[in-house]
VMD Tcl script that draws the C-alpha trace (Angstrom):
set ca {
  {-16.78 -127.54 116.43}
  {-14.14 -129.60 114.65}
  {-14.43 -130.28 110.93}
  {-15.46 -133.68 109.56}
  {-12.66 -134.69 107.19}
  {-13.71 -136.71 104.15}
  {-11.72 -138.00 101.22}
  {-9.95 -140.98 99.71}
  {-8.54 -141.79 103.17}
  {-12.05 -142.19 104.61}
  {-14.13 -140.15 107.02}
  {-12.69 -138.88 110.29}
  {-13.43 -136.39 113.01}
  {-13.50 -135.80 116.74}
  {-15.99 -138.31 118.15}
  {-19.07 -136.73 119.67}
  {-18.32 -133.48 117.87}
  {-17.86 -133.69 114.11}
  {-18.18 -137.50 114.10}
  {-21.38 -138.69 115.80}
  {-23.29 -141.99 115.76}
  {-25.89 -140.72 113.23}
  {-23.10 -139.59 110.92}
  {-21.36 -142.94 111.30}
  {-24.59 -144.76 110.48}
  {-25.25 -142.65 107.38}
  {-21.77 -143.14 105.91}
  {-21.67 -146.85 106.75}
  {-25.09 -147.42 105.20}
  {-24.29 -145.56 102.00}
  {-20.98 -147.46 101.65}
  {-22.70 -150.82 102.15}
  {-25.39 -149.97 99.60}
  {-22.76 -148.95 97.05}
  {-20.94 -152.25 97.57}
  {-24.21 -154.17 97.25}
  {-25.01 -152.37 93.99}
  {-21.57 -153.32 92.66}
  {-21.13 -156.88 93.93}
  {-24.55 -158.05 95.08}
  {-25.40 -159.28 98.56}
  {-22.52 -160.23 100.82}
  {-20.71 -159.67 104.08}
  {-18.93 -156.58 105.38}
  {-15.82 -157.11 107.57}
  {-15.32 -154.73 110.49}
  {-12.16 -154.30 112.58}
  {-11.05 -151.49 114.86}
  {-8.01 -150.10 116.57}
  {-7.99 -149.66 120.33}
  {-9.51 -146.18 120.67}
  {-11.96 -145.81 123.53}
  {-14.65 -144.68 121.07}
  {-14.11 -147.73 118.86}
  {-16.94 -149.76 120.37}
  {-19.40 -146.88 119.93}
  {-18.43 -146.50 116.28}
  {-18.53 -150.27 115.79}
  {-22.04 -150.64 117.22}
  {-23.28 -147.68 115.17}
  {-21.96 -149.35 112.02}
  {-23.46 -152.71 112.95}
  {-26.86 -151.18 113.68}
  {-26.79 -149.49 110.30}
  {-25.65 -152.47 108.25}
  {-27.84 -155.18 109.75}
  {-30.80 -152.80 109.36}
  {-30.05 -152.93 105.64}
  {-30.13 -156.72 105.68}
  {-26.31 -156.93 105.45}
  {-24.29 -159.52 107.35}
  {-21.38 -158.17 109.40}
  {-18.20 -160.03 110.39}
  {-16.48 -158.64 113.49}
  {-12.74 -159.31 113.77}
  {-12.38 -157.22 116.94}
  {-9.34 -155.10 117.73}
  {-7.07 -155.66 114.76}
  {-4.51 -153.85 112.66}
  {-5.74 -152.11 109.54}
  {-3.69 -154.47 107.30}
  {-5.42 -157.38 109.07}
  {-8.81 -155.91 108.13}
  {-7.72 -155.49 104.52}
  {-6.27 -158.99 104.26}
  {-9.39 -160.51 105.84}
  {-11.52 -158.93 103.13}
  {-9.13 -160.08 100.40}
  {-9.09 -163.69 101.59}
  {-12.85 -163.93 102.10}
  {-15.98 -163.62 100.01}
  {-16.82 -160.29 101.67}
  {-17.97 -157.45 99.43}
  {-16.06 -154.89 101.49}
  {-14.84 -153.84 104.88}
  {-14.56 -150.93 107.28}
  {-11.48 -150.26 109.41}
  {-12.40 -148.14 112.42}
  {-9.27 -146.11 113.05}
  {-8.04 -142.53 112.98}
  {-4.50 -143.78 112.38}
  {-2.00 -141.36 113.96}
  {-4.56 -138.73 114.97}
  {-4.94 -137.94 118.70}
  {-7.13 -140.29 120.79}
  {-10.24 -138.07 120.70}
  {-10.45 -138.65 116.94}
  {-11.92 -141.68 115.23}
  {-12.62 -142.60 111.64}
  {-13.85 -145.11 109.13}
  {-11.62 -146.32 106.30}
  {-13.60 -148.05 103.58}
  {-12.27 -151.22 101.97}
  {-13.24 -152.53 98.54}
  {-13.92 -156.21 97.82}
  {-10.32 -156.75 96.66}
  {-8.97 -155.91 100.10}
  {-7.67 -152.48 99.11}
  {-9.02 -149.08 100.01}
  {-11.46 -147.39 97.68}
  {-9.90 -145.81 94.62}
  {-10.09 -142.04 94.36}
  {-12.80 -142.35 91.74}
  {-14.92 -144.75 93.77}
  {-14.42 -142.73 96.95}
  {-15.57 -139.60 95.17}
  {-18.65 -141.37 93.81}
  {-19.44 -142.72 97.28}
  {-19.07 -139.35 98.99}
  {-21.22 -137.63 96.36}
  {-24.18 -139.84 97.34}
  {-23.65 -140.06 101.08}
  {-26.53 -137.73 101.98}
  {-29.10 -139.56 99.87}
  {-31.93 -141.01 101.98}
  {-31.58 -144.61 103.19}
  {-34.32 -147.19 102.75}
  {-34.08 -149.50 105.77}
  {-35.20 -153.11 105.52}
  {-38.38 -154.65 106.86}
  {-38.09 -156.41 110.24}
  {-38.18 -159.80 108.54}
  {-34.96 -159.22 106.61}
  {-32.41 -158.10 109.16}
  {-28.75 -158.99 108.70}
  {-26.65 -160.97 111.14}
  {-23.52 -160.29 113.18}
  {-20.82 -162.94 113.50}
  {-17.28 -163.05 114.86}
  {-14.05 -164.13 113.17}
  {-11.39 -164.87 115.78}
  {-8.78 -166.21 113.34}
  {-8.05 -163.03 111.39}
  {-4.85 -162.16 113.22}
  {-3.61 -165.77 112.96}
  {-4.21 -165.80 109.18}
  {-2.34 -162.52 108.83}
  {0.67 -163.87 110.72}
  {0.71 -167.09 108.72}
  {0.60 -165.09 105.48}
  {3.69 -163.15 106.60}
  {5.57 -166.29 107.62}
  {4.78 -167.79 104.20}
  {6.61 -165.05 102.24}
  {8.51 -167.27 99.74}
  {11.94 -165.67 100.17}
  {11.70 -165.25 103.97}
  {14.01 -167.76 105.67}
  {12.14 -168.10 108.93}
  {14.58 -170.68 110.31}
  {17.57 -168.35 109.85}
  {15.74 -165.57 111.66}
  {14.78 -167.91 114.49}
  {18.38 -169.05 114.78}
  {19.57 -165.50 115.46}
  {17.31 -165.16 118.53}
  {17.04 -161.41 118.09}
  {16.22 -159.32 121.14}
  {13.53 -156.86 120.05}
  {11.73 -154.09 121.93}
  {8.33 -153.15 120.55}
  {6.29 -150.02 121.24}
  {2.67 -150.39 120.12}
  {1.57 -147.04 121.68}
  {-1.35 -148.92 123.32}
  {-2.85 -149.40 119.88}
  {-3.79 -152.49 117.89}
  {-0.15 -153.54 117.49}
  {-0.29 -155.21 120.87}
  {-2.54 -157.95 119.50}
  {-0.31 -158.96 116.56}
  {3.30 -157.76 116.83}
  {4.37 -159.79 119.90}
  {2.87 -163.00 118.49}
  {4.62 -162.59 115.15}
  {7.97 -161.80 116.74}
  {7.75 -164.77 119.09}
  {7.06 -167.02 116.08}
  {10.21 -165.57 114.51}
  {12.19 -166.74 117.54}
  {12.73 -163.31 119.04}
  {13.11 -162.39 122.66}
  {10.39 -159.74 122.89}
  {10.35 -156.85 125.32}
  {7.01 -155.06 125.16}
  {6.23 -151.49 126.06}
  {2.79 -149.93 125.60}
  {1.30 -153.19 124.32}
  {-2.00 -153.11 126.21}
  {-4.60 -151.98 123.61}
  {-6.33 -149.45 125.86}
  {-6.53 -146.62 123.35}
  {-4.92 -144.33 125.94}
  {-1.83 -143.56 123.90}
  {1.39 -143.55 125.88}
  {2.80 -140.73 123.76}
  {1.81 -138.89 120.57}
  {0.66 -141.64 118.26}
  {2.64 -140.89 115.12}
  {5.87 -142.98 115.13}
  {8.21 -140.05 114.54}
  {11.68 -139.82 116.08}
  {10.77 -137.18 118.67}
  {7.90 -139.36 119.95}
  {10.00 -142.47 120.54}
  {12.37 -141.52 123.38}
  {10.87 -144.25 125.59}
  {11.63 -146.88 122.94}
  {15.17 -145.57 122.44}
  {15.80 -145.78 126.19}
  {14.35 -149.31 126.38}
  {16.52 -150.59 123.51}
  {19.62 -149.15 125.19}
  {18.64 -150.46 128.63}
  {18.00 -154.02 127.43}
  {20.92 -154.00 124.96}
  {18.46 -155.09 122.30}
  {19.26 -155.70 118.64}
  {16.62 -153.18 117.59}
  {13.29 -151.63 118.44}
  {10.09 -151.43 116.41}
  {7.41 -148.77 116.81}
  {4.00 -148.75 115.17}
  {1.11 -146.32 114.99}
  {-2.30 -147.25 116.50}
  {-3.54 -149.12 113.41}
  {-0.18 -150.79 112.69}
  {0.36 -149.82 109.07}
  {3.46 -147.66 109.71}
  {6.77 -148.93 111.08}
  {9.67 -147.03 112.64}
  {12.96 -148.55 113.77}
  {15.36 -147.87 116.63}
  {18.90 -149.14 116.08}
  {21.00 -151.34 118.32}
  {22.60 -148.11 119.54}
  {19.24 -146.94 120.89}
  {18.76 -144.29 118.21}
  {15.84 -143.75 115.85}
  {17.03 -144.18 112.27}
  {14.08 -142.30 110.78}
  {10.89 -143.75 109.35}
  {12.16 -143.08 105.81}
  {14.62 -145.97 106.20}
  {11.98 -148.60 106.95}
  {11.04 -148.96 103.28}
  {14.69 -148.71 102.21}
  {15.73 -151.66 104.40}
  {12.81 -153.70 103.09}
  {13.91 -152.91 99.52}
  {17.45 -154.06 100.31}
  {16.13 -157.42 101.51}
  {13.61 -158.10 98.75}
  {15.31 -156.91 95.56}
  {18.22 -159.41 95.47}
  {15.72 -162.25 95.72}
  {12.88 -160.84 93.66}
  {14.06 -158.10 91.29}
  {11.48 -155.64 90.07}
  {10.73 -151.97 89.82}
  {9.99 -150.07 93.02}
  {6.93 -147.89 93.60}
  {7.00 -145.16 96.25}
  {5.17 -141.90 96.70}
  {6.40 -138.47 95.72}
  {7.52 -137.64 99.27}
  {9.73 -140.69 99.71}
  {13.51 -140.32 100.08}
  {15.98 -140.06 97.21}
  {17.71 -143.00 98.90}
  {15.23 -145.31 97.15}
  {16.69 -144.11 93.83}
  {20.17 -145.12 95.05}
  {18.91 -148.56 96.07}
  {17.19 -149.00 92.70}
  {20.40 -148.17 90.84}
  {22.31 -150.73 92.90}
  {19.92 -153.47 91.74}
  {19.32 -152.26 88.19}
  {15.64 -151.43 88.61}
  {13.56 -148.29 88.22}
  {11.66 -146.15 90.69}
  {8.08 -145.18 89.90}
  {6.57 -142.39 91.99}
  {2.86 -142.24 92.73}
  {0.64 -139.76 94.47}
  {0.77 -139.81 98.25}
  {-1.70 -142.32 99.63}
  {-1.50 -146.05 100.13}
  {-4.12 -146.83 97.49}
  {-2.20 -144.86 94.84}
  {1.05 -146.69 95.55}
  {-0.65 -150.08 95.85}
  {-2.56 -149.75 92.58}
  {0.61 -148.68 90.74}
  {2.46 -151.65 92.22}
  {-0.26 -153.97 90.97}
  {-0.18 -152.40 87.52}
  {3.56 -152.93 87.00}
  {3.97 -156.09 89.15}
  {6.30 -154.29 91.55}
  {7.97 -156.55 94.10}
  {8.40 -154.01 96.92}
  {7.39 -150.45 97.64}
  {5.51 -148.21 99.97}
  {5.58 -144.76 101.47}
  {8.39 -142.96 103.23}
  {6.35 -142.56 106.41}
  {7.22 -146.15 107.35}
  {4.51 -147.71 105.20}
  {6.02 -150.89 103.71}
  {4.00 -152.70 101.03}
  {5.02 -156.31 100.40}
  {2.90 -157.79 97.57}
  {3.63 -161.34 98.72}
  {1.44 -160.51 101.72}
  {-0.88 -158.00 100.06}
  {-0.82 -154.61 98.34}
  {-1.32 -152.60 101.50}
  {0.94 -150.94 104.07}
  {1.77 -153.56 106.67}
  {4.07 -152.91 109.65}
  {4.19 -156.57 110.84}
  {5.23 -157.68 107.34}
  {7.89 -154.97 107.44}
  {9.21 -156.32 110.75}
  {9.68 -159.76 109.17}
  {11.49 -158.35 106.11}
  {13.88 -156.26 108.21}
  {14.68 -159.14 110.55}
  {15.29 -161.19 107.41}
  {17.83 -158.61 106.24}
  {19.64 -158.64 109.59}
  {19.72 -162.44 109.67}
  {20.96 -162.72 106.10}
  {23.71 -160.10 106.33}
  {24.82 -160.80 109.88}
  {25.06 -157.03 110.32}
  {23.48 -154.75 112.88}
  {21.00 -152.01 112.00}
  {23.74 -149.45 112.72}
  {26.21 -151.13 110.35}
  {23.67 -151.28 107.53}
  {22.52 -147.69 107.98}
  {26.10 -146.40 108.17}
  {26.81 -147.96 104.76}
  {24.05 -145.97 103.04}
  {24.28 -142.53 101.41}
  {23.12 -139.77 103.72}
  {20.15 -137.54 103.03}
  {18.29 -135.48 105.56}
  {14.58 -135.01 105.81}
  {12.50 -132.21 107.25}
  {8.73 -132.20 107.63}
  {6.57 -129.28 108.56}
  {2.94 -128.32 108.47}
  {0.85 -125.21 108.39}
  {-2.59 -125.17 109.99}
  {-4.83 -123.20 107.71}
  {-8.44 -122.21 107.23}
  {-9.81 -124.81 104.78}
  {-11.36 -121.97 102.76}
  {-7.86 -120.61 102.05}
  {-6.19 -123.88 101.09}
  {-6.78 -123.72 97.34}
  {-5.71 -120.07 97.14}
  {-2.51 -120.81 99.05}
  {-1.67 -123.85 96.92}
  {-2.24 -121.85 93.73}
  {0.60 -119.51 94.72}
  {3.16 -122.26 95.41}
  {4.58 -122.46 91.83}
  {5.62 -118.81 92.12}
  {7.51 -119.59 95.33}
  {9.23 -122.54 93.62}
  {10.33 -120.58 90.57}
  {13.41 -122.24 89.08}
  {12.54 -125.74 90.26}
  {11.37 -128.62 88.04}
  {7.68 -128.81 88.97}
  {5.58 -131.98 89.33}
  {1.85 -131.43 89.94}
  {0.85 -135.10 90.14}
  {0.10 -134.67 93.83}
  {0.17 -131.19 95.26}
  {3.29 -129.44 94.00}
  {6.79 -130.90 94.11}
  {9.81 -128.86 93.13}
  {13.07 -130.65 92.35}
  {16.52 -129.23 91.76}
  {20.07 -130.51 92.15}
  {20.57 -132.25 95.49}
  {17.20 -131.42 97.04}
  {13.46 -131.33 96.60}
  {10.46 -129.64 98.25}
  {6.97 -131.15 98.22}
  {3.90 -129.16 99.29}
  {0.48 -130.78 99.48}
  {-2.86 -130.51 101.23}
  {-3.50 -133.14 103.87}
  {-6.29 -135.55 103.05}
  {-7.20 -135.96 106.71}
  {-6.62 -132.64 108.49}
  {-6.99 -128.88 107.74}
  {-3.28 -128.43 107.14}
  {-0.75 -128.02 104.34}
  {2.22 -130.36 104.66}
  {5.74 -129.46 103.60}
  {8.40 -132.12 102.96}
  {12.03 -131.37 102.18}
  {15.05 -133.56 101.53}
  {18.63 -132.45 100.97}
  {22.22 -133.43 101.71}
  {22.34 -131.77 105.15}
  {19.90 -131.51 108.04}
  {20.59 -127.81 108.41}
  {19.67 -127.14 104.80}
  {16.52 -129.25 104.96}
  {15.34 -127.57 108.16}
  {16.07 -124.14 106.72}
  {14.26 -124.84 103.45}
  {11.27 -126.30 105.27}
  {10.89 -123.37 107.66}
  {11.43 -120.87 104.85}
  {8.66 -122.50 102.84}
  {6.25 -122.45 105.80}
  {7.04 -118.77 106.43}
  {6.35 -117.96 102.78}
  {3.04 -119.87 102.86}
  {2.00 -118.00 106.01}
  {2.71 -114.69 104.31}
  {0.41 -115.35 101.36}
}
mol new
graphics top color blue
foreach p $ca { graphics top sphere $p radius 0.5 }
foreach p [lrange $ca 0 end-1] q [lrange $ca 1 end] { graphics top cylinder $p $q radius 0.2 }
display resetview
């Protein structure tokens, strides 16, 4: 049996195995009751990605919530940032995004959204999870909640993006960019083409039908995007965009039909925003050193937060950051909202291309070069803490940061080791001045972790 993964990122598991309808109902009910205790009576917004189990999870949640007398607003298949923005712009007391993000299609999950349209803080998530097994008092038959539909959520999200104050929509439209998009048969197919058409693009779609049968491994990493690279080259497109199933991560393929690496998505967004709206940048601990170079160019500082969208978003709010995100392609544009948003990222990057008159290749070639390696070690959850406790010995001689897992920094490279919040694995991230060195350091670290 697979393990039910719980944490600040929500609750996820293999549907029908570790994640079953009764489990879904229990977690949804306890979340709704916590929100009611905090904010009083109100609505809960529900949206889902395209997974085949999404309807089953949705109906389990609805049965639970209306049986508590809660009203539920269904926005259908929608990106996770659309769910978050819908909560923020409404009088809802919370929301639930039904998505397992980049996990394989047999997985599903619930991500819990606070009334401000951001995910639960670590403290609130911990409090919620500590009470999840408490018994539920269902309502009398006379006091059932109601289910309604909101069919304008995607439209509002798109209009919010187009209203970014420094985004010159007309100049983007005038360029008539040819763009290939790969939505991996996830929720991106219901928002990305519409946005790009409104930006005057010629759009070539692959894997846009939101069937939940993913056309390739769902995480938008370079080695998963060969089909997009080929399509950009075939159609002589200006660029390609790839998103994960819930559309909060964005990867880019250049005009040469080559993936540029998801780390550069945030960097290109920073290059567009900072000249128009200077401010300190917030990224997570595993984001490229290239952000530090960009910050120096514009005379601003880089603040690094723990990995996790909520940690970056809250830090951005606290310091009024103008742009930030996570190096996995998660762009956060506060003028839309403080959450990772791939469609917003598409608009910012097209804005950069329109403004500079340069191609993706020309812009990327002008940047300093760093090389990233990512690895992971599947591990018995019972051994995770022991293994992590030994990491400082392995990183002897490095400057150690324990804000989130363990990050060791030395001249010209860094190594970051942390437990996944969603899977029984330890992740290893490395960045250095050559790909060979990064790959070697990453594999060496994994080998040392295995030997513990």
